[in-house]
KOLTIGU-990660 format. One record per atom (N, C-alpha, C): residue in one letter; atom name; x, y, z. Coordinates in steps of 0.1 Angstrom, whole numbers, plus 5000, padded with zeros to 4 digits. Layout:
N
{residu = a | atome = CA | px = X | py = Y | pz = Z}
...
***
This chain:
139
{residu = m | atome = N | px = 4858 | py = 6348 | pz = 6610}
{residu = m | atome = CA | px = 4862 | py = 6338 | pz = 6620}
{residu = m | atome = C | px = 4854 | py = 6348 | pz = 6630}
{residu = r | atome = N | px = 4846 | py = 6339 | pz = 6640}
{residu = r | atome = CA | px = 4844 | py = 6351 | pz = 6651}
{residu = r | atome = C | px = 4850 | py = 6343 | pz = 6664}
{residu = s | atome = N | px = 4847 | py = 6355 | pz = 6678}
{residu = s | atome = CA | px = 4851 | py = 6347 | pz = 6689}
{residu = s | atome = C | px = 4841 | py = 6360 | pz = 6700}
{residu = k | atome = N | px = 4842 | py = 6350 | pz = 6712}
{residu = k | atome = CA | px = 4840 | py = 6365 | pz = 6721}
{residu = k | atome = C | px = 4847 | py = 6353 | pz = 6735}
{residu = v | atome = N | px = 4855 | py = 6367 | pz = 6743}
{residu = v | atome = CA | px = 4858 | py = 6364 | pz = 6755}
{residu = v | atome = C | px = 4860 | py = 6367 | pz = 6764}
{residu = r | atome = N | px = 4859 | py = 6359 | pz = 6778}
{residu = r | atome = CA | px = 4851 | py = 6369 | pz = 6784}
{residu = r | atome = C | px = 4857 | py = 6360 | pz = 6802}
{residu = v | atome = N | px = 4861 | py = 6361 | pz = 6811}
{residu = v | atome = CA | px = 4862 | py = 6353 | pz = 6825}
{residu = v | atome = C | px = 4858 | py = 6345 | pz = 6828}
{residu = s | atome = N | px = 4854 | py = 6333 | pz = 6827}
{residu = s | atome = CA | px = 4850 | py = 6322 | pz = 6835}
{residu = s | atome = C | px = 4838 | py = 6328 | pz = 6846}
{residu = e | atome = N | px = 4831 | py = 6316 | pz = 6846}
{residu = e | atome = CA | px = 4824 | py = 6321 | pz = 6859}
{residu = e | atome = C | px = 4827 | py = 6316 | pz = 6876}
{residu = c | atome = N | px = 4834 | py = 6307 | pz = 6875}
{residu = c | atome = CA | px = 4846 | py = 6304 | pz = 6887}
{residu = c | atome = C | px = 4853 | py = 6318 | pz = 6887}
{residu = g | atome = N | px = 4860 | py = 6328 | pz = 6875}
{residu = g | atome = CA | px = 4869 | py = 6336 | pz = 6880}
{residu = g | atome = C | px = 4878 | py = 6334 | pz = 6872}
{residu = t | atome = N | px = 4885 | py = 6322 | pz = 6873}
{residu = t | atome = CA | px = 4893 | py = 6311 | pz = 6874}
{residu = t | atome = C | px = 4902 | py = 6311 | pz = 6861}
{residu = w | atome = N | px = 4898 | py = 6316 | pz = 6853}
{residu = w | atome = CA | px = 4907 | py = 6318 | pz = 6842}
{residu = w | atome = C | px = 4897 | py = 6324 | pz = 6827}
{residu = v | atome = N | px = 4905 | py = 6328 | pz = 6818}
{residu = v | atome = CA | px = 4895 | py = 6336 | pz = 6803}
{residu = v | atome = C | px = 4895 | py = 6323 | pz = 6791}
{residu = q | atome = N | px = 4876 | py = 6325 | pz = 6793}
{residu = q | atome = CA | px = 4880 | py = 6313 | pz = 6788}
{residu = q | atome = C | px = 4870 | py = 6324 | pz = 6770}
{residu = t | atome = N | px = 4875 | py = 6319 | pz = 6754}
{residu = t | atome = CA | px = 4873 | py = 6324 | pz = 6743}
{residu = t | atome = C | px = 4872 | py = 6310 | pz = 6736}
{residu = r | atome = N | px = 4861 | py = 6314 | pz = 6726}
{residu = r | atome = CA | px = 4848 | py = 6311 | pz = 6723}
{residu = r | atome = C | px = 4850 | py = 6313 | pz = 6707}
{residu = v | atome = N | px = 4851 | py = 6302 | pz = 6700}
{residu = v | atome = CA | px = 4860 | py = 6309 | pz = 6690}
{residu = v | atome = C | px = 4851 | py = 6300 | pz = 6675}
{residu = g | atome = N | px = 4846 | py = 6299 | pz = 6665}
{residu = g | atome = CA | px = 4836 | py = 6298 | pz = 6652}
{residu = g | atome = C | px = 4838 | py = 6300 | pz = 6646}
{residu = g | atome = N | px = 4845 | py = 6293 | pz = 6632}
{residu = g | atome = CA | px = 4847 | py = 6296 | pz = 6621}
{residu = g | atome = C | px = 4865 | py = 6284 | pz = 6617}
{residu = t | atome = N | px = 4867 | py = 6300 | pz = 6608}
{residu = t | atome = CA | px = 4881 | py = 6296 | pz = 6605}
{residu = t | atome = C | px = 4884 | py = 6305 | pz = 6612}
{residu = i | atome = N | px = 4901 | py = 6293 | pz = 6613}
{residu = i | atome = CA | px = 4908 | py = 6306 | pz = 6621}
{residu = i | atome = C | px = 4926 | py = 6305 | pz = 6609}
{residu = t | atome = N | px = 4925 | py = 6321 | pz = 6611}
{residu = t | atome = CA | px = 4931 | py = 6318 | pz = 6597}
{residu = t | atome = C | px = 4947 | py = 6328 | pz = 6610}
{residu = f | atome = N | px = 4957 | py = 6335 | pz = 6605}
{residu = f | atome = CA | px = 4968 | py = 6329 | pz = 6610}
{residu = f | atome = C | px = 4972 | py = 6344 | pz = 6618}
{residu = e | atome = N | px = 4962 | py = 6356 | pz = 6611}
{residu = e | atome = CA | px = 4954 | py = 6371 | pz = 6618}
{residu = e | atome = C | px = 4944 | py = 6372 | pz = 6622}
{residu = s | atome = N | px = 4935 | py = 6363 | pz = 6621}
{residu = s | atome = CA | px = 4922 | py = 6358 | pz = 6630}
{residu = s | atome = C | px = 4930 | py = 6358 | pz = 6646}
{residu = a | atome = N | px = 4936 | py = 6342 | pz = 6648}
{residu = a | atome = CA | px = 4948 | py = 6342 | pz = 6656}
{residu = a | atome = C | px = 4955 | py = 6347 | pz = 6662}
{residu = l | atome = N | px = 4960 | py = 6362 | pz = 6659}
{residu = l | atome = CA | px = 4969 | py = 6366 | pz = 6668}
{residu = l | atome = C | px = 4958 | py = 6377 | pz = 6678}
{residu = e | atome = N | px = 4947 | py = 6378 | pz = 6667}
{residu = e | atome = CA | px = 4932 | py = 6385 | pz = 6673}
{residu = e | atome = C | px = 4927 | py = 6383 | pz = 6687}
{residu = f | atome = N | px = 4927 | py = 6371 | pz = 6689}
{residu = f | atome = CA | px = 4915 | py = 6363 | pz = 6696}
{residu = f | atome = C | px = 4926 | py = 6358 | pz = 6711}
{residu = i | atome = N | px = 4937 | py = 6354 | pz = 6700}
{residu = i | atome = CA | px = 4947 | py = 6356 | pz = 6716}
{residu = i | atome = C | px = 4953 | py = 6367 | pz = 6724}
{residu = a | atome = N | px = 4953 | py = 6372 | pz = 6712}
{residu = a | atome = CA | px = 4956 | py = 6389 | pz = 6719}
{residu = a | atome = C | px = 4945 | py = 6387 | pz = 6726}
{residu = e | atome = N | px = 4936 | py = 6394 | pz = 6720}
{residu = e | atome = CA | px = 4922 | py = 6397 | pz = 6731}
{residu = e | atome = C | px = 4919 | py = 6387 | pz = 6748}
{residu = a | atome = N | px = 4924 | py = 6376 | pz = 6745}
{residu = a | atome = CA | px = 4928 | py = 6369 | pz = 6754}
{residu = a | atome = C | px = 4938 | py = 6373 | pz = 6765}
{residu = a | atome = N | px = 4945 | py = 6376 | pz = 6762}
{residu = a | atome = CA | px = 4959 | py = 6377 | pz = 6771}
{residu = a | atome = C | px = 4955 | py = 6391 | pz = 6775}
{residu = r | atome = N | px = 4950 | py = 6403 | pz = 6772}
{residu = r | atome = CA | px = 4947 | py = 6411 | pz = 6777}
{residu = r | atome = C | px = 4939 | py = 6418 | pz = 6786}
{residu = k | atome = N | px = 4927 | py = 6406 | pz = 6781}
{residu = k | atome = CA | px = 4913 | py = 6401 | pz = 6792}
{residu = k | atome = C | px = 4922 | py = 6394 | pz = 6807}
{residu = a | atome = N | px = 4933 | py = 6385 | pz = 6806}
{residu = a | atome = CA | px = 4943 | py = 6373 | pz = 6815}
{residu = a | atome = C | px = 4947 | py = 6386 | pz = 6823}
{residu = s | atome = N | px = 4956 | py = 6396 | pz = 6817}
{residu = s | atome = CA | px = 4961 | py = 6404 | pz = 6822}
{residu = s | atome = C | px = 4951 | py = 6417 | pz = 6831}
{residu = v | atome = N | px = 4944 | py = 6420 | pz = 6828}
{residu = v | atome = CA | px = 4930 | py = 6428 | pz = 6836}
{residu = v | atome = C | px = 4928 | py = 6425 | pz = 6848}
{residu = h | atome = N | px = 4929 | py = 6409 | pz = 6845}
{residu = h | atome = CA | px = 4919 | py = 6402 | pz = 6858}
{residu = h | atome = C | px = 4928 | py = 6392 | pz = 6860}
{residu = r | atome = N | px = 4936 | py = 6394 | pz = 6862}
{residu = r | atome = CA | px = 4957 | py = 6385 | pz = 6870}
{residu = r | atome = C | px = 4951 | py = 6372 | pz = 6873}
{residu = l | atome = N | px = 4948 | py = 6367 | pz = 6856}
{residu = l | atome = CA | px = 4945 | py = 6358 | pz = 6850}
{residu = l | atome = C | px = 4958 | py = 6351 | pz = 6844}
{residu = d | atome = N | px = 4959 | py = 6331 | pz = 6849}
{residu = d | atome = CA | px = 4971 | py = 6333 | pz = 6843}
{residu = d | atome = C | px = 4964 | py = 6314 | pz = 6835}
{residu = s | atome = N | px = 4947 | py = 6314 | pz = 6833}
{residu = s | atome = CA | px = 4948 | py = 6304 | pz = 6825}
{residu = s | atome = C | px = 4937 | py = 6306 | pz = 6819}
{residu = y | atome = N | px = 4941 | py = 6296 | pz = 6804}
{residu = y | atome = CA | px = 4928 | py = 6301 | pz = 6793}
{residu = y | atome = C | px = 4924 | py = 6289 | pz = 6789}
{residu = l | atome = N | px = 4909 | py = 6290 | pz = 6788}
{residu = l | atome = CA | px = 4900 | py = 6279 | pz = 6784}
{residu = l | atome = C | px = 4900 | py = 6286 | pz = 6765}
{residu = f | atome = N | px = 4905 | py = 6276 | pz = 6755}
{residu = f | atome = CA | px = 4896 | py = 6285 | pz = 6741}
{residu = f | atome = C | px = 4890 | py = 6274 | pz = 6736}
{residu = d | atome = N | px = 4878 | py = 6275 | pz = 6736}
{residu = d | atome = CA | px = 4866 | py = 6266 | pz = 6726}
{residu = d | atome = C | px = 4870 | py = 6266 | pz = 6714}
{residu = l | atome = N | px = 4873 | py = 6260 | pz = 6705}
{residu = l | atome = CA | px = 4879 | py = 6256 | pz = 6695}
{residu = l | atome = C | px = 4868 | py = 6249 | pz = 6683}
{residu = r | atome = N | px = 4856 | py = 6240 | pz = 6696}
{residu = r | atome = CA | px = 4853 | py = 6227 | pz = 6688}
{residu = r | atome = C | px = 4843 | py = 6233 | pz = 6676}
{residu = e | atome = N | px = 4835 | py = 6251 | pz = 6676}
{residu = e | atome = CA | px = 4834 | py = 6253 | pz = 6662}
{residu = e | atome = C | px = 4838 | py = 6262 | pz = 6653}
{residu = a | atome = N | px = 4854 | py = 6254 | pz = 6657}
{residu = a | atome = CA | px = 4862 | py = 6260 | pz = 6644}
{residu = a | atome = C | px = 4879 | py = 6253 | pz = 6641}
{residu = s | atome = N | px = 4883 | py = 6256 | pz = 6628}
{residu = s | atome = CA | px = 4892 | py = 6247 | pz = 6622}
{residu = s | atome = C | px = 4903 | py = 6257 | pz = 6621}
{residu = n | atome = N | px = 4914 | py = 6254 | pz = 6621}
{residu = n | atome = CA | px = 4926 | py = 6257 | pz = 6619}
{residu = n | atome = C | px = 4933 | py = 6258 | pz = 6605}
{residu = a | atome = N | px = 4933 | py = 6270 | pz = 6595}
{residu = a | atome = CA | px = 4933 | py = 6273 | pz = 6584}
{residu = a | atome = C | px = 4949 | py = 6277 | pz = 6580}
{residu = k | atome = N | px = 4952 | py = 6275 | pz = 6596}
{residu = k | atome = CA | px = 4971 | py = 6284 | pz = 6596}
{residu = k | atome = C | px = 4982 | py = 6277 | pz = 6590}
{residu = r | atome = N | px = 4983 | py = 6282 | pz = 6579}
{residu = r | atome = CA | px = 5001 | py = 6272 | pz = 6577}
{residu = r | atome = C | px = 5010 | py = 6267 | pz = 6590}
{residu = p | atome = N | px = 5014 | py = 6256 | pz = 6586}
{residu = p | atome = CA | px = 5022 | py = 6253 | pz = 6600}
{residu = p | atome = C | px = 5032 | py = 6259 | pz = 6601}
{residu = f | atome = N | px = 5036 | py = 6270 | pz = 6594}
{residu = f | atome = CA | px = 5049 | py = 6279 | pz = 6602}
{residu = f | atome = C | px = 5042 | py = 6287 | pz = 6605}
{residu = h | atome = N | px = 5031 | py = 6297 | pz = 6607}
{residu = h | atome = CA | px = 5022 | py = 6305 | pz = 6612}
{residu = h | atome = C | px = 5018 | py = 6296 | pz = 6626}
{residu = d | atome = N | px = 5014 | py = 6284 | pz = 6630}
{residu = d | atome = CA | px = 5018 | py = 6280 | pz = 6642}
{residu = d | atome = C | px = 5031 | py = 6280 | pz = 6651}
{residu = f | atome = N | px = 5040 | py = 6278 | pz = 6640}
{residu = f | atome = CA | px = 5053 | py = 6282 | pz = 6645}
{residu = f | atome = C | px = 5055 | py = 6291 | pz = 6653}
{residu = e | atome = N | px = 5052 | py = 6298 | pz = 6643}
{residu = e | atome = CA | px = 5058 | py = 6314 | pz = 6642}
{residu = e | atome = C | px = 5047 | py = 6322 | pz = 6657}
{residu = i | atome = N | px = 5036 | py = 6316 | pz = 6659}
{residu = i | atome = CA | px = 5031 | py = 6319 | pz = 6670}
{residu = i | atome = C | px = 5035 | py = 6317 | pz = 6686}
{residu = a | atome = N | px = 5035 | py = 6309 | pz = 6683}
{residu = a | atome = CA | px = 5043 | py = 6302 | pz = 6695}
{residu = a | atome = C | px = 5055 | py = 6297 | pz = 6701}
{residu = h | atome = N | px = 5063 | py = 6299 | pz = 6692}
{residu = h | atome = CA | px = 5074 | py = 6301 | pz = 6697}
{residu = h | atome = C | px = 5082 | py = 6318 | pz = 6697}
{residu = h | atome = N | px = 5074 | py = 6326 | pz = 6692}
{residu = h | atome = CA | px = 5076 | py = 6342 | pz = 6688}
{residu = h | atome = C | px = 5067 | py = 6347 | pz = 6697}
{residu = r | atome = N | px = 5051 | py = 6347 | pz = 6694}
{residu = r | atome = CA | px = 5043 | py = 6356 | pz = 6698}
{residu = r | atome = C | px = 5035 | py = 6355 | pz = 6705}
{residu = l | atome = N | px = 5035 | py = 6343 | pz = 6715}
{residu = l | atome = CA | px = 5029 | py = 6338 | pz = 6729}
{residu = l | atome = C | px = 5037 | py = 6349 | pz = 6738}
{residu = r | atome = N | px = 5045 | py = 6339 | pz = 6739}
{residu = r | atome = CA | px = 5059 | py = 6350 | pz = 6753}
{residu = r | atome = C | px = 5053 | py = 6366 | pz = 6747}
{residu = a | atome = N | px = 5057 | py = 6377 | pz = 6738}
{residu = a | atome = CA | px = 5054 | py = 6389 | pz = 6740}
{residu = a | atome = C | px = 5038 | py = 6394 | pz = 6744}
{residu = l | atome = N | px = 5028 | py = 6386 | pz = 6741}
{residu = l | atome = CA | px = 5011 | py = 6387 | pz = 6749}
{residu = l | atome = C | px = 5014 | py = 6380 | pz = 6759}
{residu = g | atome = N | px = 5022 | py = 6384 | pz = 6768}
{residu = g | atome = CA | px = 5022 | py = 6377 | pz = 6785}
{residu = g | atome = C | px = 5022 | py = 6363 | pz = 6788}
{residu = f | atome = N | px = 5024 | py = 6354 | pz = 6777}
{residu = f | atome = CA | px = 5020 | py = 6336 | pz = 6774}
{residu = f | atome = C | px = 5033 | py = 6337 | pz = 6787}
{residu = s | atome = N | px = 5033 | py = 6322 | pz = 6799}
{residu = s | atome = CA | px = 5047 | py = 6325 | pz = 6798}
{residu = s | atome = C | px = 5045 | py = 6305 | pz = 6802}
{residu = s | atome = N | px = 5051 | py = 6303 | pz = 6807}
{residu = s | atome = CA | px = 5054 | py = 6284 | pz = 6802}
{residu = s | atome = C | px = 5042 | py = 6279 | pz = 6818}
{residu = v | atome = N | px = 5047 | py = 6285 | pz = 6826}
{residu = v | atome = CA | px = 5032 | py = 6280 | pz = 6829}
{residu = v | atome = C | px = 5024 | py = 6288 | pz = 6835}
{residu = s | atome = N | px = 5022 | py = 6296 | pz = 6821}
{residu = s | atome = CA | px = 5006 | py = 6294 | pz = 6819}
{residu = s | atome = C | px = 4995 | py = 6285 | pz = 6816}
{residu = r | atome = N | px = 4991 | py = 6278 | pz = 6815}
{residu = r | atome = CA | px = 4981 | py = 6272 | pz = 6818}
{residu = r | atome = C | px = 4970 | py = 6270 | pz = 6802}
{residu = v | atome = N | px = 4969 | py = 6266 | pz = 6799}
{residu = v | atome = CA | px = 4959 | py = 6266 | pz = 6783}
{residu = v | atome = C | px = 4952 | py = 6253 | pz = 6779}
{residu = a | atome = N | px = 4940 | py = 6248 | pz = 6778}
{residu = a | atome = CA | px = 4933 | py = 6244 | pz = 6775}
{residu = a | atome = C | px = 4930 | py = 6241 | pz = 6761}
{residu = l | atome = N | px = 4931 | py = 6236 | pz = 6753}
{residu = l | atome = CA | px = 4918 | py = 6235 | pz = 6736}
{residu = l | atome = C | px = 4912 | py = 6226 | pz = 6738}
{residu = l | atome = N | px = 4898 | py = 6231 | pz = 6741}
{residu = l | atome = CA | px = 4888 | py = 6227 | pz = 6730}
{residu = l | atome = C | px = 4883 | py = 6221 | pz = 6722}
{residu = v | atome = N | px = 4882 | py = 6210 | pz = 6723}
{residu = v | atome = CA | px = 4881 | py = 6210 | pz = 6705}
{residu = v | atome = C | px = 4874 | py = 6198 | pz = 6701}
{residu = n | atome = N | px = 4868 | py = 6198 | pz = 6686}
{residu = n | atome = CA | px = 4858 | py = 6189 | pz = 6682}
{residu = n | atome = C | px = 4864 | py = 6176 | pz = 6682}
{residu = p | atome = N | px = 4862 | py = 6162 | pz = 6686}
{residu = p | atome = CA | px = 4872 | py = 6153 | pz = 6686}
{residu = p | atome = C | px = 4875 | py = 6149 | pz = 6674}
{residu = n | atome = N | px = 4862 | py = 6152 | pz = 6666}
{residu = n | atome = CA | px = 4867 | py = 6145 | pz = 6648}
{residu = n | atome = C | px = 4879 | py = 6155 | pz = 6640}
{residu = d | atome = N | px = 4880 | py = 6169 | pz = 6651}
{residu = d | atome = CA | px = 4890 | py = 6177 | pz = 6645}
{residu = d | atome = C | px = 4905 | py = 6174 | pz = 6651}
{residu = q | atome = N | px = 4906 | py = 6175 | pz = 6635}
{residu = q | atome = CA | px = 4928 | py = 6170 | pz = 6645}
{residu = q | atome = C | px = 4933 | py = 6188 | pz = 6637}
{residu = t | atome = N | px = 4930 | py = 6192 | pz = 6635}
{residu = t | atome = CA | px = 4930 | py = 6209 | pz = 6624}
{residu = t | atome = C | px = 4941 | py = 6216 | pz = 6633}
{residu = h | atome = N | px = 4943 | py = 6211 | pz = 6649}
{residu = h | atome = CA | px = 4949 | py = 6218 | pz = 6660}
{residu = h | atome = C | px = 4965 | py = 6211 | pz = 6664}
{residu = d | atome = N | px = 4962 | py = 6200 | pz = 6661}
{residu = d | atome = CA | px = 4970 | py = 6192 | pz = 6672}
{residu = d | atome = C | px = 4990 | py = 6193 | pz = 6669}
{residu = f | atome = N | px = 4991 | py = 6203 | pz = 6658}
{residu = f | atome = CA | px = 5000 | py = 6214 | pz = 6652}
{residu = f | atome = C | px = 5007 | py = 6220 | pz = 6660}
{residu = f | atome = N | px = 4996 | py = 6228 | pz = 6663}
{residu = f | atome = CA | px = 5000 | py = 6239 | pz = 6666}
{residu = f | atome = C | px = 5002 | py = 6234 | pz = 6686}
{residu = k | atome = N | px = 4995 | py = 6228 | pz = 6694}
{residu = k | atome = CA | px = 5000 | py = 6223 | pz = 6702}
{residu = k | atome = C | px = 5009 | py = 6212 | pz = 6703}
{residu = l | atome = N | px = 5012 | py = 6209 | pz = 6696}
{residu = l | atome = CA | px = 5025 | py = 6202 | pz = 6694}
{residu = l | atome = C | px = 5039 | py = 6216 | pz = 6694}
{residu = t | atome = N | px = 5041 | py = 6227 | pz = 6685}
{residu = t | atome = CA | px = 5050 | py = 6237 | pz = 6683}
{residu = t | atome = C | px = 5049 | py = 6245 | pz = 6698}
{residu = a | atome = N | px = 5035 | py = 6248 | pz = 6706}
{residu = a | atome = CA | px = 5038 | py = 6256 | pz = 6720}
{residu = a | atome = C | px = 5042 | py = 6246 | pz = 6723}
{residu = g | atome = N | px = 5041 | py = 6233 | pz = 6724}
{residu = g | atome = CA | px = 5045 | py = 6225 | pz = 6735}
{residu = g | atome = C | px = 5061 | py = 6224 | pz = 6735}
{residu = n | atome = N | px = 5065 | py = 6226 | pz = 6723}
{residu = n | atome = CA | px = 5078 | py = 6226 | pz = 6723}
{residu = n | atome = C | px = 5087 | py = 6241 | pz = 6726}
{residu = a | atome = N | px = 5078 | py = 6250 | pz = 6723}
{residu = a | atome = CA | px = 5085 | py = 6260 | pz = 6727}
{residu = a | atome = C | px = 5084 | py = 6259 | pz = 6747}
{residu = g | atome = N | px = 5080 | py = 6253 | pz = 6753}
{residu = g | atome = CA | px = 5081 | py = 6256 | pz = 6769}
{residu = g | atome = C | px = 5066 | py = 6257 | pz = 6766}
{residu = h | atome = N | px = 5054 | py = 6259 | pz = 6760}
{residu = h | atome = CA | px = 5042 | py = 6265 | pz = 6768}
{residu = h | atome = C | px = 5035 | py = 6249 | pz = 6777}
{residu = n | atome = N | px = 5022 | py = 6253 | pz = 6785}
{residu = n | atome = CA | px = 5015 | py = 6241 | pz = 6791}
{residu = n | atome = C | px = 5008 | py = 6245 | pz = 6784}
{residu = w | atome = N | px = 5001 | py = 6235 | pz = 6775}
{residu = w | atome = CA | px = 4989 | py = 6232 | pz = 6760}
{residu = w | atome = C | px = 4982 | py = 6221 | pz = 6766}
{residu = r | atome = N | px = 4977 | py = 6220 | pz = 6762}
{residu = r | atome = CA | px = 4971 | py = 6207 | pz = 6772}
{residu = r | atome = C | px = 4955 | py = 6208 | pz = 6757}
{residu = i | atome = N | px = 4955 | py = 6199 | pz = 6750}
{residu = i | atome = CA | px = 4942 | py = 6192 | pz = 6738}
{residu = i | atome = C | px = 4927 | py = 6184 | pz = 6749}
{residu = f | atome = N | px = 4914 | py = 6186 | pz = 6745}
{residu = f | atome = CA | px = 4908 | py = 6182 | pz = 6752}
{residu = f | atome = C | px = 4897 | py = 6179 | pz = 6742}
{residu = n | atome = N | px = 4885 | py = 6166 | pz = 6741}
{residu = n | atome = CA | px = 4872 | py = 6168 | pz = 6735}
{residu = n | atome = C | px = 4863 | py = 6169 | pz = 6748}
{residu = d | atome = N | px = 4866 | py = 6169 | pz = 6755}
{residu = d | atome = CA | px = 4855 | py = 6175 | pz = 6770}
{residu = d | atome = C | px = 4855 | py = 6182 | pz = 6783}
{residu = e | atome = N | px = 4842 | py = 6192 | pz = 6772}
{residu = e | atome = CA | px = 4848 | py = 6209 | pz = 6785}
{residu = e | atome = C | px = 4849 | py = 6200 | pz = 6798}
{residu = n | atome = N | px = 4838 | py = 6194 | pz = 6806}
{residu = n | atome = CA | px = 4846 | py = 6186 | pz = 6822}
{residu = n | atome = C | px = 4864 | py = 6188 | pz = 6825}
{residu = g | atome = N | px = 4865 | py = 6179 | pz = 6815}
{residu = g | atome = CA | px = 4876 | py = 6173 | pz = 6819}
{residu = g | atome = C | px = 4889 | py = 6189 | pz = 6816}
{residu = a | atome = N | px = 4881 | py = 6199 | pz = 6811}
{residu = a | atome = CA | px = 4892 | py = 6210 | pz = 6807}
{residu = a | atome = C | px = 4894 | py = 6216 | pz = 6821}
{residu = m | atome = N | px = 4878 | py = 6218 | pz = 6820}
{residu = m | atome = CA | px = 4878 | py = 6230 | pz = 6832}
{residu = m | atome = C | px = 4884 | py = 6224 | pz = 6846}
{residu = d | atome = N | px = 4883 | py = 6208 | pz = 6849}
{residu = d | atome = CA | px = 4891 | py = 6200 | pz = 6864}
{residu = d | atome = C | px = 4902 | py = 6198 | pz = 6860}
{residu = w | atome = N | px = 4912 | py = 6203 | pz = 6849}
{residu = w | atome = CA | px = 4923 | py = 6208 | pz = 6849}
{residu = w | atome = C | px = 4929 | py = 6220 | pz = 6850}
{residu = l | atome = N | px = 4917 | py = 6226 | pz = 6848}
{residu = l | atome = CA | px = 4924 | py = 6240 | pz = 6849}
{residu = l | atome = C | px = 4919 | py = 6246 | pz = 6864}
{residu = r | atome = N | px = 4913 | py = 6242 | pz = 6871}
{residu = r | atome = CA | px = 4912 | py = 6241 | pz = 6884}
{residu = r | atome = C | px = 4923 | py = 6233 | pz = 6893}
{residu = r | atome = N | px = 4930 | py = 6225 | pz = 6894}
{residu = r | atome = CA | px = 4936 | py = 6218 | pz = 6898}
{residu = r | atome = C | px = 4951 | py = 6222 | pz = 6899}
{residu = p | atome = N | px = 4950 | py = 6224 | pz = 6913}
{residu = p | atome = CA | px = 4965 | py = 6229 | pz = 6915}
{residu = p | atome = C | px = 4979 | py = 6226 | pz = 6912}
{residu = e | atome = N | px = 4987 | py = 6234 | pz = 6908}
{residu = e | atome = CA | px = 5000 | py = 6235 | pz = 6902}
{residu = e | atome = C | px = 5009 | py = 6226 | pz = 6918}
{residu = p | atome = N | px = 5015 | py = 6226 | pz = 6907}
{residu = p | atome = CA | px = 5030 | py = 6212 | pz = 6911}
{residu = p | atome = C | px = 5030 | py = 6219 | pz = 6921}
{residu = s | atome = N | px = 5039 | py = 6234 | pz = 6921}
{residu = s | atome = CA | px = 5047 | py = 6235 | pz = 6927}
{residu = s | atome = C | px = 5033 | py = 6244 | pz = 6942}
{residu = q | atome = N | px = 5022 | py = 6248 | pz = 6944}
{residu = q | atome = CA | px = 5013 | py = 6248 | pz = 6954}
{residu = q | atome = C | px = 5010 | py = 6234 | pz = 6960}
{residu = v | atome = N | px = 5010 | py = 6220 | pz = 6951}
{residu = v | atome = CA | px = 5008 | py = 6211 | pz = 6962}
{residu = v | atome = C | px = 5017 | py = 6206 | pz = 6969}
{residu = s | atome = N | px = 5028 | py = 6211 | pz = 6967}
{residu = s | atome = CA | px = 5044 | py = 6206 | pz = 6971}
{residu = s | atome = C | px = 5042 | py = 6220 | pz = 6983}
{residu = s | atome = N | px = 5042 | py = 6234 | pz = 6979}
{residu = s | atome = CA | px = 5037 | py = 6239 | pz = 6990}
{residu = s | atome = C | px = 5035 | py = 6240 | pz = 6999}
{residu = e | atome = N | px = 5022 | py = 6237 | pz = 7000}
{residu = e | atome = CA | px = 5006 | py = 6230 | pz = 7007}
{residu = e | atome = C | px = 5017 | py = 6219 | pz = 7017}
{residu = l | atome = N | px = 5020 | py = 6215 | pz = 7008}
{residu = l | atome = CA | px = 5025 | py = 6198 | pz = 7015}
{residu = l | atome = C | px = 5031 | py = 6207 | pz = 7025}
{residu = t | atome = N | px = 5047 | py = 6206 | pz = 7027}
{residu = t | atome = CA | px = 5056 | py = 6213 | pz = 7032}
{residu = t | atome = C | px = 5048 | py = 6222 | pz = 7043}
{residu = q | atome = N | px = 5042 | py = 6231 | pz = 7040}
{residu = q | atome = CA | px = 5035 | py = 6239 | pz = 7051}
{residu = q | atome = C | px = 5027 | py = 6232 | pz = 7061}
{residu = h | atome = N | px = 5019 | py = 6222 | pz = 7057}
{residu = h | atome = CA | px = 5014 | py = 6208 | pz = 7069}
{residu = h | atome = C | px = 5022 | py = 6203 | pz = 7074}
{residu = r | atome = N | px = 5037 | py = 6198 | pz = 7068}
{residu = r | atome = CA | px = 5045 | py = 6191 | pz = 7076}
{residu = r | atome = C | px = 5049 | py = 6198 | pz = 7090}
{residu = n | atome = N | px = 5054 | py = 6210 | pz = 7083}
{residu = n | atome = CA | px = 5063 | py = 6221 | pz = 7093}
{residu = n | atome = C | px = 5047 | py = 6224 | pz = 7103}
{residu = a | atome = N | px = 5039 | py = 6224 | pz = 7104}
{residu = a | atome = CA | px = 5028 | py = 6229 | pz = 7114}
{residu = a | atome = C | px = 5024 | py = 6220 | pz = 7119}
{residu = r | atome = N | px = 5033 | py = 6208 | pz = 7121}
{residu = r | atome = CA | px = 5026 | py = 6188 | pz = 7127}
{residu = r | atome = C | px = 5037 | py = 6194 | pz = 7132}
{residu = s | atome = N | px = 5047 | py = 6193 | pz = 7125}
{residu = s | atome = CA | px = 5070 | py = 6192 | pz = 7136}
{residu = s | atome = C | px = 5066 | py = 6203 | pz = 7152}
***
């Protein structure tokens, strides 16, 4: 398994490109590296490009990461995480399901532009805050 972690060109999220077979240990490594980079740059959005990777973790390991390890690494329910996957690869679906069940905001995409658009979109709380400010300014 190989991975490359960097801040996106727009500076809005941490982008991790992963290739090869993902095991429990390798998943913890690249997820932790992404979390460290996000912490340093004060980011809370992630794009994991898994189009060249397959998940070989057992379902128990997906559950362990989603329910116990992510919060310890700094992921929260407001962290936005896009999983960019090959449309013919469903090996990541169970992990996304367990992350969602653990209260995390993770989504699967087959289209890179769709993933980036979702990461750029303002949070619902930001939209309502901006709407309130706009209404107050008109009063």
